[in-house]
N, C-alpha and C positions, 0 to 999 in steps of 0.2 A: 525046851521049853520056850523060853525067853524069846528064843527065835522064832518058835511056830506062832508066839500071841502077835509078835509083830507083823506077822506075814498075815496073818488075818487081819489085824485092824488096818493095813494096808488095801487088803482088797476090799474090805466094809466101807471102808471111806474114800477111796480112790475109784472105786466101780465105774466105769465110764456112762455118762447119761443114755437113753437109748433114744437113737434117732430115727424120723421118718425119712421112708424112701422118698428121692427128689423128686418124684412124681406127687406124692401126696403134700409135700412142700409147697410146692407149686400152685396145689389145690387151695390150700388154705390161705396164701396170698392174693389168689385172685378172686376168691371169696370175701376177704376182706377190704383189699385195697383197690383190686382191678373190677368191681363188679361193673357190668357194663349198664349205662344212664344211655335213655334217648335224649337226642338233642331238640331245641326249639324247632329245627327242621322237619325232623321226622312228626313231631306233633302235627306240623302245619301240611306237611302229605298226608297223614292219617284225618285231619280235618276236613280237608278238601274232597277227598273220596266217601266220606262218611257223608258229607253234604250233598253230594253229587247223586248217591245212589237214592238216599233218600227223597231227596225232590224229584227225583224222574220216578220212581214210585206212583208218587200222588199228585203229578203235573194235571191231569185232566181236572180232578178234583178242584184242585188249587185253582184253575184258570176258569171255572164254573163259578167257585166263591167269589173271586173277583167282579165278573160280571156281574153278579148280583148286588155286589158292595155296593157297587159305583151307579147303579141306577134305581128307579125308585119302585120296581117290581117289587112284587110281594114275594119273597120267599118259601118254599115247601120242597119236600123231596121230590114228589111228583114235578113239578116245574124244573127242578136240577135236572133229573133225570130226562125230561124234555128238551132242555139245552142242549146236553150232552149227546143225545141221539140225534138233534136237527143240525148240530154243529156236523156230526160224524156223515149223514147223510148228504150234507150241502158242501162238504171240503174234504171228506176224505178221511180215513183213522188216522192218520199223522199230525190233522189239524188239531186236534184233542192237545197235541204237546207245543201249540204254536206260543211263542213267547220261550220256550223251554231253553234256547239257545242260550238268551238274554238272561235265563234265570241260574244257568249254569256257569254263566260271565259273572253274575252278582253272588251266587251259591258259593260257589267253591272259594272264591278268596274270604267271605264273609264267615264260611263254617270254619276254614283253615285257621284265621284270625281268632275268631271265638274258641276254638278248643285249645290250641296254643296259648293264647292270654291269658285263658282260665288255668290251665297249667300252671305259670309264670305266678301269677297272683294269688295261687294256692300256696307256692313255696313261698311267696314272699310275704304274704299275711300268717303263715306257718311258722317264719322266722320271728314275725314282730311280735305274734301272739304267746312264743314257746311252744308251738307244737309242729314241729320240723320234722317231716318224714312221717307225721300221724295225720288223723281225721280231725280238721277242723270243728271247731264248736261252731254252735248254730250261725251267729250272728257275722262272723268270716266268710264264714261257707255261702251266706246268703250274698254276702258284699263281692266274694271273688264271683260269683256268678252275675251280677250286676254291671260289674268293671267291665267284665271278659265281652258281655252283649254290646254294652254300651263302645268299646272301643271297634268293635267288627262294624255296628253299624254307621259308626261314624267316618269309617275309612270306606266304606263301599257304598253309601249312600245315593250317588247318581244311578249306580245299575239297578237298585231297587226300583227309582224312578222310572227308566228303561223298561222294565221288565213289567210294570203295571201298564204303560202305555201300550205295548206289545200287546199285554194279553186282551185289551178291550176294543183293539182297533182293526182292522180287515187288512188282510196283506197288501193290498193297493196303496195304503196311505203311508205305511212304513214295512220297504223291503227287509232291512235288515237291522242289525242294532247300529251300526253306524250313523245310519241313515236317520235314526230318531235323534241321535246326538244332535246330528247336523243342524236337523228341521227344529228341534224345540231352540236350539240358541240362536238360530237365526229367527225364528217366526216370531218366540215368545221371551226371549232372552236367556243369556245362561244361569242368572237367577231361578229361574224356573225348575232347573236339574235339581234344587234345593227344597222345593215347593212339598211342604207336608214333613219337614225333617224335624222340628219339634215337636209334634205327637208320636213320631217314631220314636224318640228318645225318650219321651216321657212313657213311652209303652214298652219299650226292650228293658228299663231298669226294672219293673218289677217282674216282665214275662222272663228275662232271662236269669236273676235272681231266683226267682220262686223254682222254676226248672230245674238250673242245677244244683240248689238246696234241696229238692226233691229227691232227683237221683241220688244226689250222694249220699242223703240221708237213708234211703230206702238200703243202699249197698251196705250203710253202715250195720244198720239194725239187723240184716240177713248175716253179715259176718258176725256180729255179735252171738245171734241165737243159732247158727247152722255150725260154728267154727270154721267157715271156708273162705278164705279173703277173696277168692274169685266167684262169683254168681255163674250160672250155666249161662248160655246165648239168649235161652228162652225166659228166663227170670229177667236178663239185662233188658228185653223187649216190654215186659210186664213193668217193669220200673220206668222206663222210659216212656211207656205210654199214660202211666200214671202221672207223672212229671208233667207231660205235655197236655194233658188235659186240664189239670189245676194252674197251669201258667197260662196258657192260652184263654181260658176261660176269665183269668183275673185283669188281663190288658186289651180284650175285645174290643169296647166301644172306641180307642183308641185307633185300633188297626182300620175300623171304618174309615172315621175322619181322615186319618192319611190317604188312604185311597183315593178317597174324594177329593181331597186334595190333590193329588199326584195327575189326578184325571181330568180335573178342571177344565182343560184347554182343549179336549177334545169331546166332550161330554155338552159342552155350553153351560157351563157352571159359573159361578164367581164366586167359589169357596176361599176366602183370603186368610183366615184365623182359626184355631181351634175351635174358642167358644164361638164363633159366627156360624162356622159347619155344624156343630153341634146342635145349635139352637134352631138352626133351618130344618136337619133332619128330623127332629123330634117335631117339630113342629108339622112338617110334611108326611112323617109316616109314623111318629109316636117312638117310644122309647124301646120297647120289645122289637117292634118290627123296624125299626131304622139302626137304632146302636146297635142292636146284637143280629141282625140280618146275616143268616148265613151261621150263626154260631153252630147249631145241629150239625153240619156239614164240616165245621170244625174239629167237632168231637169226633168224626168220623177220620178224618184225614189227618188231624193233631196230633193224636195220640200214636198213629200210627208211622206219619214221619219223624215224630222225636224217637219213638221206641226203636227204629231202624237207625235213625242217626247216631246216638248214643251206643248201641250195641256194635255197629260198625266200628266206629272210633275205637272202642274199646279192645274189640278183637283184633283189628288190625295192630293196634299200639302194643298189644301182648306179642303179636305175632312178631312183629319188628324187633320187640325186647329178645325174644328169643334167637331170632338171626343174629342180632350181634352177640349173645352168648356163647352162639356159634362160630362166631367168627366172621361172620358176613356182614357186610354193609350194602346199603341200595344207595349211599353217593358219598 
């Protein structure tokens, strides 16, 4: 009897622990410790692609907007259509994308730096405010966007200047991007490449901040309401469109000012300071028809561009993450 009890006790207290099959143990380890994460290079690539797609889609509208911004012509939808039609009839269909090569040279690094730095600023601010890996509170969310836009604008500004010059001049004046750089440097001085830099930065701070803030906020509200962590692509487009509409409306007058200052050398104007340029525009054209010239076109192209840009970035970001999870790498 005692022998039977002792044997039962041994069985009861020394029963071997159940073990998981090796494959399940590996799965648990990989999920906990080896979860793939995207590198800054991945974010740079996604951002560059997103910027290129968005700007190519709206290039004809963007070029037409710049033509009106730098002239004293009164803007209307009819006049904008006439400019597009005359350009097409005179120089052909591809002329509607004139300056787009300079746009790509500028936009790809700009968008790459902006999206990548935004991811890094979110991590940095998340750690500082104690929200690592979670949605940031409103102020850090706004700050991350503003810092990302400012970083990108500071590093790529001369390319924006070149793109504006190519958009408003004939082919005979500037044959390619390098030709613009050389002629401006020789005829107007290297400092001219940074003309309009201050209004650009002053415009980027609210624009990028509000745009990223609105997009991230809408995604957070959507996740809270639907319990889905990822919106569908068409929902991302809608969120991006709202973000672009609000952001561009808030900073538009400074966009007009920077374009006037950038192209002053080729349109025969002497815009040198922000306040002086604003005063001149208001005096000659008024506030609504001057500082907000072309805004209605921006309400068409801006939401489209921002919606496509944010959606493309998120979709390619998620695609790369899935490829990393499957063991593939593109670099």
